[in-house]
C-alpha positions as CSV (number, residue, x, y, z in Angstrom):
1,X,55.7,-72.6,277.6
2,X,53.3,-69.9,275.6
3,X,50.8,-69.9,278.5
4,X,53.2,-69.3,280.7
5,X,54.5,-66.6,279.2
6,X,51.0,-65.1,278.4
7,X,50.5,-65.4,281.9
8,X,53.7,-63.5,283.3
9,X,52.6,-60.7,280.5
10,X,49.2,-60.3,282.3
11,X,50.4,-60.4,285.7
12,X,53.2,-57.6,285.1
13,X,50.2,-55.5,283.4
14,X,48.1,-55.8,286.4
15,X,51.0,-54.8,288.5
16,X,51.5,-51.8,286.0
17,X,48.1,-50.2,286.5
18,X,48.0,-50.6,290.2
19,X,50.7,-48.8,291.0
20,X,50.2,-45.1,291.9
21,X,50.9,-42.8,289.8
22,X,53.2,-39.5,290.6
23,X,51.6,-36.1,289.8
24,X,52.7,-32.6,290.4
25,X,50.0,-32.3,293.2
26,X,46.9,-34.8,294.8
27,X,43.2,-34.6,293.4
28,X,41.5,-33.0,296.4
29,X,38.3,-31.0,297.3
30,X,38.9,-27.4,298.7
31,X,37.3,-25.4,299.9
32,X,33.8,-27.3,301.3
33,X,31.9,-24.8,303.0
34,X,28.4,-26.1,304.9
35,X,25.6,-23.2,305.2
36,X,22.6,-23.3,307.2
37,X,20.5,-20.7,305.6
38,X,16.5,-20.8,307.0
39,X,16.0,-23.8,308.2
40,X,18.0,-25.7,305.2
41,X,21.4,-26.9,305.2
42,X,23.2,-26.0,301.8
43,X,27.0,-27.4,300.3
44,X,29.2,-25.8,298.2
45,X,32.7,-27.2,297.3
46,X,35.0,-27.4,294.6
47,X,37.2,-30.3,293.0
48,X,40.8,-29.4,292.2
49,X,42.4,-31.9,290.0
50,X,46.2,-32.6,289.3
51,X,47.7,-31.4,286.5
52,X,47.8,-35.1,284.6
53,X,43.7,-35.0,284.4
54,X,43.3,-31.5,283.5
55,X,45.6,-32.3,280.3
56,X,43.6,-35.0,279.6
57,X,40.5,-33.2,279.6
58,X,42.4,-30.4,277.4
59,X,43.5,-33.3,274.8
60,X,39.7,-34.1,274.4
61,X,39.6,-37.2,276.7
62,X,36.0,-37.2,278.2
63,X,35.8,-37.8,282.0
64,X,33.1,-38.9,283.9
65,X,33.0,-37.4,287.4
66,X,30.4,-38.6,290.1
67,X,29.9,-36.2,293.0
68,X,28.3,-37.9,296.5
69,X,27.1,-35.3,299.0
70,X,26.3,-37.4,301.8
71,X,24.7,-36.3,305.0
72,X,25.9,-38.3,308.3
73,X,25.0,-38.4,311.8
74,X,28.1,-38.9,314.0
75,X,27.6,-40.6,317.6
76,X,30.2,-41.0,320.1
77,X,30.2,-44.7,320.9
78,X,29.0,-46.2,317.5
79,X,29.8,-45.7,313.7
80,X,28.8,-42.5,312.2
81,X,25.1,-43.0,311.1
82,X,24.2,-42.1,307.2
83,X,21.1,-39.9,306.7
84,X,20.3,-38.9,303.2
85,X,22.7,-38.0,300.4
86,X,22.3,-36.8,296.8
87,X,24.3,-37.7,293.8
88,X,25.1,-35.5,290.9
89,X,27.2,-37.2,287.8
90,X,28.6,-35.0,285.1
91,X,30.2,-36.1,281.9
92,X,32.8,-33.5,280.8
93,X,34.2,-33.1,277.3
94,X,36.4,-31.0,275.7
95,X,36.6,-31.4,271.6
96,X,39.0,-28.6,270.5
97,X,38.9,-29.5,266.6
98,X,35.1,-29.2,266.4
99,X,34.8,-26.3,269.0
100,X,32.5,-28.0,271.3
101,X,32.6,-27.9,275.2
102,X,29.7,-29.6,276.5
103,X,29.0,-31.2,279.9
104,X,25.9,-32.8,280.9
105,X,24.9,-32.9,284.7
106,X,22.6,-35.9,286.2
107,X,20.8,-35.4,289.6
108,X,17.7,-36.5,291.0
109,X,16.8,-37.9,287.5
110,X,17.2,-35.2,285.3
111,X,19.9,-34.5,282.8
112,X,20.8,-30.9,281.7
113,X,23.6,-30.0,278.8
114,X,25.1,-27.3,278.9
115,X,27.8,-25.7,276.2
116,X,31.1,-23.7,277.1
117,X,32.8,-21.5,274.7
118,X,36.2,-22.8,276.1
119,X,37.5,-25.7,277.4
120,X,39.1,-23.8,280.6
121,X,35.2,-22.5,281.7
122,X,33.9,-25.9,281.2
123,X,36.7,-27.6,283.5
124,X,35.9,-24.7,286.1
125,X,32.0,-24.9,285.8
126,X,31.8,-28.6,286.0
127,X,34.5,-29.1,289.5
128,X,31.9,-26.8,291.4
129,X,29.4,-27.4,293.5
130,X,27.5,-24.5,294.5
131,X,24.5,-24.4,297.0
132,X,23.5,-28.0,297.0
133,X,20.6,-28.5,299.5
134,X,21.3,-31.3,301.9
135,X,18.3,-31.1,304.2
136,X,15.2,-29.4,306.0
137,X,17.0,-29.2,309.8
138,X,13.2,-29.4,311.0
139,X,13.1,-33.0,309.6
140,X,16.6,-34.0,311.8
141,X,16.7,-34.9,315.3
142,X,18.6,-33.3,317.6
143,X,22.4,-34.3,317.4
144,X,26.1,-34.0,315.5
145,X,26.1,-34.3,312.0
146,X,28.7,-33.9,309.5
147,X,28.4,-33.2,305.6
148,X,30.6,-35.7,303.5
149,X,31.6,-34.9,299.8
150,X,33.1,-37.8,297.7
151,X,34.0,-36.9,294.1
152,X,35.8,-39.9,291.8
153,X,36.0,-40.5,288.5
154,X,36.2,-44.0,286.9
155,X,38.4,-45.6,284.0
156,X,36.6,-45.5,280.5
157,X,39.4,-47.8,279.0
158,X,39.2,-50.7,281.3
159,X,36.5,-53.9,280.7
160,X,34.4,-54.4,283.6
161,X,35.1,-58.2,283.3
162,X,38.8,-57.5,284.1
163,X,38.3,-55.2,287.1
164,X,36.2,-58.1,288.9
165,X,38.5,-60.8,287.7
166,X,41.4,-59.0,289.1
167,X,40.4,-57.2,292.5
168,X,43.5,-55.5,292.6
169,X,43.6,-53.9,289.4
170,X,42.2,-50.1,290.3
171,X,39.0,-49.2,288.6
172,X,38.9,-45.3,289.2
173,X,41.3,-42.5,288.1
174,X,40.7,-40.9,291.7
175,X,38.6,-41.3,294.3
176,X,38.6,-38.2,296.9
177,X,36.4,-37.4,300.2
178,X,36.6,-34.4,301.9
179,X,34.3,-34.0,306.0
180,X,32.9,-30.7,306.8
181,X,33.3,-29.9,310.6
182,X,30.5,-30.7,313.0
183,X,27.0,-29.1,312.9
184,X,25.5,-29.2,316.4
185,X,21.7,-29.9,316.6
186,X,20.8,-29.4,320.1
187,X,23.5,-31.8,321.8
188,X,23.6,-35.0,322.3
189,X,20.0,-37.1,322.1
């Protein structure tokens, strides 16, 4: 009998974790700007968090934000082709007791730690991608391309084994993506 009570409790817990939470507004990427300067493609984007995530950060809960900036080639009769991408990882922590507001950014094997004067500046700068170089136009063949920016944050308090055993339990706080408009490089191949 005790086994069945524990099993029911575990199923109830799994369903409660899998249900989406109601937010004032959803997390989104807005705006996504792609610019061509000289022969290079640059991407700028801003992640807009919902009120719950911002209040978590201000309360001192550390967040791990991962940004994927990917270049795809668009095909009319085939699935889109992944060309290349950049992964940017940012650990954000606001410690109001100590007065420490830090962001650790990792990209291309290097890490950079930045300190801020207050939590608002930290949040503003950690959610901004500015002039990320994706590719050189001379390295691409002619065709139509677009840029996809994906942002996600993984839950820190979920044991990894639980997520693998129960696939219906979400392991991310959010995962959003935004596609740019098409970049035409000489028409169809």
